[in-house]
Structure formats: structure tokens, C-alpha cells
N, C-alpha and C positions, 0 to 999 in steps of 0.2 A: 644416414643410411636406412633405406626404407626395407622392411621385410613383410613378406606376405606368407602366411603359413596355410597349408592345405593338407588334408588328409584324404587318401584314397584307400577304399577297400574294393578289390576287384574279385569278381567270380565268385560270389556267394552263391552256392548251390542249394536249390530246394526242389522237392517234387511238390506239385499242387495241382489244383484242379480249374484252372482260370481258362476261359475260352467261350466263345458264343455257340460252337457245335456241341451236341449232345455227348459224342465220344470224348470230347475235350473234358467234360464235366464227369463223366463216369469213368474214364481211364486214366486221366491225369497225365501229366507228362513233366519232363525237368525244365527249369527255369534257372537262368543265371542272372545276378543283379550286382551292378557296380554301383558305389556311392562315393562322391567327393563332397567333402564338408570342409567349410571356411569357419574356423572358429571364431568367436567374438573376441578373443584375446590371444596373443602370442606369447603370453608369459611362461608357458612350459618350456620354450626354448631357452629361456634365462634361467629358470629355477630348478629345472630337471625334476620337478615334482608333479606326482600324478594328479593330485589335487587340482592343478593349473590346467590339465590337458583333457581332451575329450577322450572319453573311454570307448575306444574302438571295438573292444569287446562287447560292451553292453549295446553299442549302436547295431553291431551284427546281430545280436538276440532279438533286438526290436524288429530289424528287417526281415529275420527268419519268422519270427511270429505273425507279422503282418502278412507275409507272402504265403505262409501255409495256413492262415486263418480263411475266414470266409471268401468263398470264390467270388470273383468278378468277371463281367464279360470281357472287359478291354484292359490290355496291358497298359495302356495309356492312363486308365482309372487306377491301376495297381500303382504305378510309379508315382502318381500324385499323392496317393494315399500314404505312401512310404515318405515322401518328401514332406508333407504336412505334419506328420508325426515327428519326425526327427527335429524339425524346426521348434515344435512345441516343448520337446523333452530336453534336448541338449544346448549347450551355450554356443550356439553357431549363428552366423549371419547369412549364410548362404549354403544350399544344399543342391546338389545335382544326382539325380537317380537315373540310371539307365536298367531297363529290364530286358533280356535277351530271350527270345523264344525260338530257339534254334530247331523245333519241330513243329513250327506252325503249320497248319493245313493248306500249303500253297502247291499248286499242280506243276510247277517248274522247280528245277534244280536250284538249290540256294544253300547259302552257309549259315545265315542267320537273320533273324528280325530283331532289331533294336529299337526300342522307343525310349527317349530321353525327356525328362522333365526337370527344369531347373527353377527352384523358388529362392527368394530372398526374404528374410526377416522384415 
């Protein structure tokens, strides 16, 4: 029997100053971030031990720290910064990061702008 483990953290909310326009940099706006992680091991399913799991609280803290850190122009770049960081810090083999920018400066009615980056170790 084959088993594949994935961890999803959805809707991490941050207020940050990303964007190309001067008002985005000066006023800031709300962003939401979703992360999906594929751990390098599925041992936690068998052992029920935190030491064998990916600490999703720590993952969330890193995502928030990066997203509220140094502003970037493009959410594509932000998503990739987060993906690269998580791959380098946690025992994961694949990560997908989606950055939502629901208040993007678009002249037409819309509900959300989402950029997704996937990376593999």
C-alpha cells in the first residue's frame, strides 16, 4: 500500500508593503498565503511523534516573517522567496506557495489575484 503525505496551511494573513506602485509601498495592504508541503518522510503517520513531523507552526512563523519583511515588487518573487526558504529549512521534498493579493490595483471588478510557485528539493 502506498501513502503520500501532504500538509496544507491555508489563508495565512499578513499586512505588508509589496507592490510596484508607490501607494502600495506607502499604504500597504492585506495578503493571504497558502502553503502545501510534501514531507521527506511519512514516519509521523506511524509514530505519532512530533519529532517525526514537519512543525507547521514553525512553517507559519517563517512564512509570516518573510512576507512581512523586506518589500518586493512582485508577488511572484515573494512566493518564490518563501518556497526556497521553506525547502532549505524544513525536511520537505516539495513545496507549493500561493500568494493572494485581493486588493491588487486592477481597474475592473475581481475577487482575487493569486500567484502560485512550486519547487522541489
